[in-house]
PyMOL CGO cylinders between C-alpha atoms (Angstrom):
from pymol import cmd
from pymol.cgo import CYLINDER

trace = [
    CYLINDER, 52.00, 8.71, -32.43, 51.40, 8.47, -36.18, 0.3, 1, 1, 1, 1, 1, 1,
    CYLINDER, 51.40, 8.47, -36.18, 53.77, 10.48, -38.44, 0.3, 1, 1, 1, 1, 1, 1,
    CYLINDER, 53.77, 10.48, -38.44, 51.87, 13.26, -40.46, 0.3, 1, 1, 1, 1, 1, 1,
    CYLINDER, 51.87, 13.26, -40.46, 51.44, 12.48, -44.10, 0.3, 1, 1, 1, 1, 1, 1,
    CYLINDER, 51.44, 12.48, -44.10, 53.94, 14.06, -46.31, 0.3, 1, 1, 1, 1, 1, 1,
    CYLINDER, 53.94, 14.06, -46.31, 52.48, 16.90, -48.28, 0.3, 1, 1, 1, 1, 1, 1,
    CYLINDER, 52.48, 16.90, -48.28, 53.96, 17.62, -51.61, 0.3, 1, 1, 1, 1, 1, 1,
    CYLINDER, 53.96, 17.62, -51.61, 54.48, 21.31, -52.29, 0.3, 1, 1, 1, 1, 1, 1,
    CYLINDER, 54.48, 21.31, -52.29, 54.35, 22.38, -55.96, 0.3, 1, 1, 1, 1, 1, 1,
    CYLINDER, 54.35, 22.38, -55.96, 55.07, 25.67, -57.47, 0.3, 1, 1, 1, 1, 1, 1,
    CYLINDER, 55.07, 25.67, -57.47, 52.04, 28.05, -58.09, 0.3, 1, 1, 1, 1, 1, 1,
    CYLINDER, 52.04, 28.05, -58.09, 52.81, 27.72, -61.71, 0.3, 1, 1, 1, 1, 1, 1,
    CYLINDER, 52.81, 27.72, -61.71, 52.55, 23.74, -61.61, 0.3, 1, 1, 1, 1, 1, 1,
    CYLINDER, 52.55, 23.74, -61.61, 49.38, 23.91, -59.46, 0.3, 1, 1, 1, 1, 1, 1,
    CYLINDER, 49.38, 23.91, -59.46, 47.79, 26.15, -62.09, 0.3, 1, 1, 1, 1, 1, 1,
    CYLINDER, 47.79, 26.15, -62.09, 48.96, 23.93, -64.79, 0.3, 1, 1, 1, 1, 1, 1,
    CYLINDER, 48.96, 23.93, -64.79, 47.18, 20.92, -62.90, 0.3, 1, 1, 1, 1, 1, 1,
    CYLINDER, 47.18, 20.92, -62.90, 44.03, 22.92, -62.20, 0.3, 1, 1, 1, 1, 1, 1,
    CYLINDER, 44.03, 22.92, -62.20, 43.94, 24.01, -65.98, 0.3, 1, 1, 1, 1, 1, 1,
    CYLINDER, 43.94, 24.01, -65.98, 44.54, 20.50, -67.15, 0.3, 1, 1, 1, 1, 1, 1,
    CYLINDER, 44.54, 20.50, -67.15, 41.42, 19.29, -65.05, 0.3, 1, 1, 1, 1, 1, 1,
    CYLINDER, 41.42, 19.29, -65.05, 39.35, 22.03, -66.42, 0.3, 1, 1, 1, 1, 1, 1,
    CYLINDER, 39.35, 22.03, -66.42, 40.41, 21.35, -70.16, 0.3, 1, 1, 1, 1, 1, 1,
    CYLINDER, 40.41, 21.35, -70.16, 39.62, 17.63, -69.59, 0.3, 1, 1, 1, 1, 1, 1,
    CYLINDER, 39.62, 17.63, -69.59, 36.19, 18.53, -68.32, 0.3, 1, 1, 1, 1, 1, 1,
    CYLINDER, 36.19, 18.53, -68.32, 35.97, 21.00, -71.19, 0.3, 1, 1, 1, 1, 1, 1,
    CYLINDER, 35.97, 21.00, -71.19, 36.89, 18.43, -73.79, 0.3, 1, 1, 1, 1, 1, 1,
    CYLINDER, 36.89, 18.43, -73.79, 34.35, 15.82, -72.43, 0.3, 1, 1, 1, 1, 1, 1,
    CYLINDER, 34.35, 15.82, -72.43, 31.55, 18.43, -72.14, 0.3, 1, 1, 1, 1, 1, 1,
    CYLINDER, 31.55, 18.43, -72.14, 31.21, 17.88, -68.28, 0.3, 1, 1, 1, 1, 1, 1,
    CYLINDER, 31.21, 17.88, -68.28, 30.88, 21.51, -67.45, 0.3, 1, 1, 1, 1, 1, 1,
    CYLINDER, 30.88, 21.51, -67.45, 33.02, 23.13, -64.72, 0.3, 1, 1, 1, 1, 1, 1,
    CYLINDER, 33.02, 23.13, -64.72, 33.91, 22.49, -60.99, 0.3, 1, 1, 1, 1, 1, 1,
    CYLINDER, 33.91, 22.49, -60.99, 34.56, 24.14, -57.90, 0.3, 1, 1, 1, 1, 1, 1,
    CYLINDER, 34.56, 24.14, -57.90, 37.81, 24.76, -56.06, 0.3, 1, 1, 1, 1, 1, 1,
    CYLINDER, 37.81, 24.76, -56.06, 36.54, 22.20, -53.28, 0.3, 1, 1, 1, 1, 1, 1,
    CYLINDER, 36.54, 22.20, -53.28, 36.15, 19.53, -56.01, 0.3, 1, 1, 1, 1, 1, 1,
    CYLINDER, 36.15, 19.53, -56.01, 39.65, 20.30, -57.32, 0.3, 1, 1, 1, 1, 1, 1,
    CYLINDER, 39.65, 20.30, -57.32, 41.31, 19.88, -53.91, 0.3, 1, 1, 1, 1, 1, 1,
    CYLINDER, 41.31, 19.88, -53.91, 39.33, 16.91, -52.80, 0.3, 1, 1, 1, 1, 1, 1,
    CYLINDER, 39.33, 16.91, -52.80, 38.88, 14.91, -55.97, 0.3, 1, 1, 1, 1, 1, 1,
    CYLINDER, 38.88, 14.91, -55.97, 42.01, 15.57, -58.12, 0.3, 1, 1, 1, 1, 1, 1,
    CYLINDER, 42.01, 15.57, -58.12, 44.75, 13.28, -56.56, 0.3, 1, 1, 1, 1, 1, 1,
    CYLINDER, 44.75, 13.28, -56.56, 47.46, 15.56, -57.53, 0.3, 1, 1, 1, 1, 1, 1,
    CYLINDER, 47.46, 15.56, -57.53, 45.93, 18.56, -55.96, 0.3, 1, 1, 1, 1, 1, 1,
    CYLINDER, 45.93, 18.56, -55.96, 44.82, 17.02, -52.61, 0.3, 1, 1, 1, 1, 1, 1,
    CYLINDER, 44.82, 17.02, -52.61, 47.84, 18.54, -50.81, 0.3, 1, 1, 1, 1, 1, 1,
    CYLINDER, 47.84, 18.54, -50.81, 46.82, 21.98, -51.85, 0.3, 1, 1, 1, 1, 1, 1,
    CYLINDER, 46.82, 21.98, -51.85, 44.85, 24.57, -49.91, 0.3, 1, 1, 1, 1, 1, 1,
    CYLINDER, 44.85, 24.57, -49.91, 41.54, 25.39, -51.31, 0.3, 1, 1, 1, 1, 1, 1,
    CYLINDER, 41.54, 25.39, -51.31, 42.32, 29.18, -50.92, 0.3, 1, 1, 1, 1, 1, 1,
    CYLINDER, 42.32, 29.18, -50.92, 45.41, 28.75, -53.05, 0.3, 1, 1, 1, 1, 1, 1,
    CYLINDER, 45.41, 28.75, -53.05, 43.51, 26.95, -55.81, 0.3, 1, 1, 1, 1, 1, 1,
    CYLINDER, 43.51, 26.95, -55.81, 40.90, 29.75, -55.60, 0.3, 1, 1, 1, 1, 1, 1,
    CYLINDER, 40.90, 29.75, -55.60, 43.67, 32.38, -56.08, 0.3, 1, 1, 1, 1, 1, 1,
    CYLINDER, 43.67, 32.38, -56.08, 45.09, 30.60, -59.15, 0.3, 1, 1, 1, 1, 1, 1,
    CYLINDER, 45.09, 30.60, -59.15, 41.53, 30.10, -60.60, 0.3, 1, 1, 1, 1, 1, 1,
    CYLINDER, 41.53, 30.10, -60.60, 40.98, 33.87, -60.15, 0.3, 1, 1, 1, 1, 1, 1,
    CYLINDER, 40.98, 33.87, -60.15, 44.21, 34.63, -62.05, 0.3, 1, 1, 1, 1, 1, 1,
    CYLINDER, 44.21, 34.63, -62.05, 43.15, 32.25, -64.74, 0.3, 1, 1, 1, 1, 1, 1,
    CYLINDER, 43.15, 32.25, -64.74, 39.79, 34.26, -65.03, 0.3, 1, 1, 1, 1, 1, 1,
    CYLINDER, 39.79, 34.26, -65.03, 41.57, 37.41, -65.32, 0.3, 1, 1, 1, 1, 1, 1,
    CYLINDER, 41.57, 37.41, -65.32, 43.51, 36.04, -68.20, 0.3, 1, 1, 1, 1, 1, 1,
    CYLINDER, 43.51, 36.04, -68.20, 40.46, 34.59, -69.89, 0.3, 1, 1, 1, 1, 1, 1,
    CYLINDER, 40.46, 34.59, -69.89, 41.49, 31.09, -69.79, 0.3, 1, 1, 1, 1, 1, 1,
    CYLINDER, 41.49, 31.09, -69.79, 38.78, 30.20, -67.39, 0.3, 1, 1, 1, 1, 1, 1,
    CYLINDER, 38.78, 30.20, -67.39, 35.14, 31.51, -66.93, 0.3, 1, 1, 1, 1, 1, 1,
    CYLINDER, 35.14, 31.51, -66.93, 33.54, 31.77, -63.47, 0.3, 1, 1, 1, 1, 1, 1,
    CYLINDER, 33.54, 31.77, -63.47, 29.82, 31.30, -62.81, 0.3, 1, 1, 1, 1, 1, 1,
    CYLINDER, 29.82, 31.30, -62.81, 29.14, 32.75, -59.18, 0.3, 1, 1, 1, 1, 1, 1,
    CYLINDER, 29.14, 32.75, -59.18, 26.20, 32.17, -57.06, 0.3, 1, 1, 1, 1, 1, 1,
    CYLINDER, 26.20, 32.17, -57.06, 25.54, 33.15, -53.58, 0.3, 1, 1, 1, 1, 1, 1,
    CYLINDER, 25.54, 33.15, -53.58, 27.07, 29.93, -52.24, 0.3, 1, 1, 1, 1, 1, 1,
    CYLINDER, 27.07, 29.93, -52.24, 29.43, 28.78, -54.74, 0.3, 1, 1, 1, 1, 1, 1,
    CYLINDER, 29.43, 28.78, -54.74, 31.53, 29.44, -57.93, 0.3, 1, 1, 1, 1, 1, 1,
    CYLINDER, 31.53, 29.44, -57.93, 31.84, 27.13, -60.76, 0.3, 1, 1, 1, 1, 1, 1,
    CYLINDER, 31.84, 27.13, -60.76, 34.85, 27.36, -63.03, 0.3, 1, 1, 1, 1, 1, 1,
    CYLINDER, 34.85, 27.36, -63.03, 35.06, 26.19, -66.64, 0.3, 1, 1, 1, 1, 1, 1,
    CYLINDER, 35.06, 26.19, -66.64, 37.77, 26.34, -69.19, 0.3, 1, 1, 1, 1, 1, 1,
    CYLINDER, 37.77, 26.34, -69.19, 37.19, 28.71, -72.14, 0.3, 1, 1, 1, 1, 1, 1,
    CYLINDER, 37.19, 28.71, -72.14, 37.84, 27.71, -75.70, 0.3, 1, 1, 1, 1, 1, 1,
    CYLINDER, 37.84, 27.71, -75.70, 40.96, 30.18, -75.55, 0.3, 1, 1, 1, 1, 1, 1,
    CYLINDER, 40.96, 30.18, -75.55, 42.01, 28.50, -72.21, 0.3, 1, 1, 1, 1, 1, 1,
    CYLINDER, 42.01, 28.50, -72.21, 41.88, 25.11, -73.71, 0.3, 1, 1, 1, 1, 1, 1,
    CYLINDER, 41.88, 25.11, -73.71, 43.88, 26.13, -76.77, 0.3, 1, 1, 1, 1, 1, 1,
    CYLINDER, 43.88, 26.13, -76.77, 46.52, 27.72, -74.63, 0.3, 1, 1, 1, 1, 1, 1,
    CYLINDER, 46.52, 27.72, -74.63, 46.84, 24.69, -72.41, 0.3, 1, 1, 1, 1, 1, 1,
    CYLINDER, 46.84, 24.69, -72.41, 47.10, 22.34, -75.22, 0.3, 1, 1, 1, 1, 1, 1,
    CYLINDER, 47.10, 22.34, -75.22, 49.66, 24.41, -77.24, 0.3, 1, 1, 1, 1, 1, 1,
    CYLINDER, 49.66, 24.41, -77.24, 51.80, 26.08, -74.73, 0.3, 1, 1, 1, 1, 1, 1,
    CYLINDER, 51.80, 26.08, -74.73, 51.35, 24.82, -71.09, 0.3, 1, 1, 1, 1, 1, 1,
    CYLINDER, 51.35, 24.82, -71.09, 51.27, 21.05, -71.84, 0.3, 1, 1, 1, 1, 1, 1,
    CYLINDER, 51.27, 21.05, -71.84, 54.39, 21.22, -74.09, 0.3, 1, 1, 1, 1, 1, 1,
    CYLINDER, 54.39, 21.22, -74.09, 56.25, 23.42, -71.47, 0.3, 1, 1, 1, 1, 1, 1,
    CYLINDER, 56.25, 23.42, -71.47, 55.55, 21.04, -68.59, 0.3, 1, 1, 1, 1, 1, 1,
    CYLINDER, 55.55, 21.04, -68.59, 56.00, 17.85, -70.61, 0.3, 1, 1, 1, 1, 1, 1,
    CYLINDER, 56.00, 17.85, -70.61, 59.88, 18.52, -70.32, 0.3, 1, 1, 1, 1, 1, 1,
    CYLINDER, 59.88, 18.52, -70.32, 59.53, 18.44, -66.55, 0.3, 1, 1, 1, 1, 1, 1,
    CYLINDER, 59.53, 18.44, -66.55, 56.90, 15.60, -66.40, 0.3, 1, 1, 1, 1, 1, 1,
    CYLINDER, 56.90, 15.60, -66.40, 59.22, 12.84, -64.87, 0.3, 1, 1, 1, 1, 1, 1,
    CYLINDER, 59.22, 12.84, -64.87, 60.05, 15.08, -61.81, 0.3, 1, 1, 1, 1, 1, 1,
    CYLINDER, 60.05, 15.08, -61.81, 56.40, 14.75, -60.62, 0.3, 1, 1, 1, 1, 1, 1,
    CYLINDER, 56.40, 14.75, -60.62, 54.76, 11.52, -59.60, 0.3, 1, 1, 1, 1, 1, 1,
    CYLINDER, 54.76, 11.52, -59.60, 52.17, 11.67, -62.37, 0.3, 1, 1, 1, 1, 1, 1,
    CYLINDER, 52.17, 11.67, -62.37, 52.15, 14.09, -65.15, 0.3, 1, 1, 1, 1, 1, 1,
    CYLINDER, 52.15, 14.09, -65.15, 48.67, 15.24, -66.01, 0.3, 1, 1, 1, 1, 1, 1,
    CYLINDER, 48.67, 15.24, -66.01, 47.21, 15.17, -69.64, 0.3, 1, 1, 1, 1, 1, 1,
]
cmd.load_cgo(trace, "trace")
């Protein structure tokens, strides 16, 4: 029997930071937004997170005005707002840079 892969448990705050970092990277490169499915399957640091958890964090970021959601019948696309990009670059990245070496690969 094969052992199950180790799933790294991150704090909600750190997962929100990773999500925001990815959205800000898309914002800076003018790539548009992405879905919670994309974040949990294509971003290596987030592949151990449940899509529902990432969705809940995205909804909180929308409420704060850091992320904009474009919803259709089947999918929601999330994009960083200019305010969100500024907050991430000035506050979040600076705060988490202190703890970066605790994590396997610090974003940004």
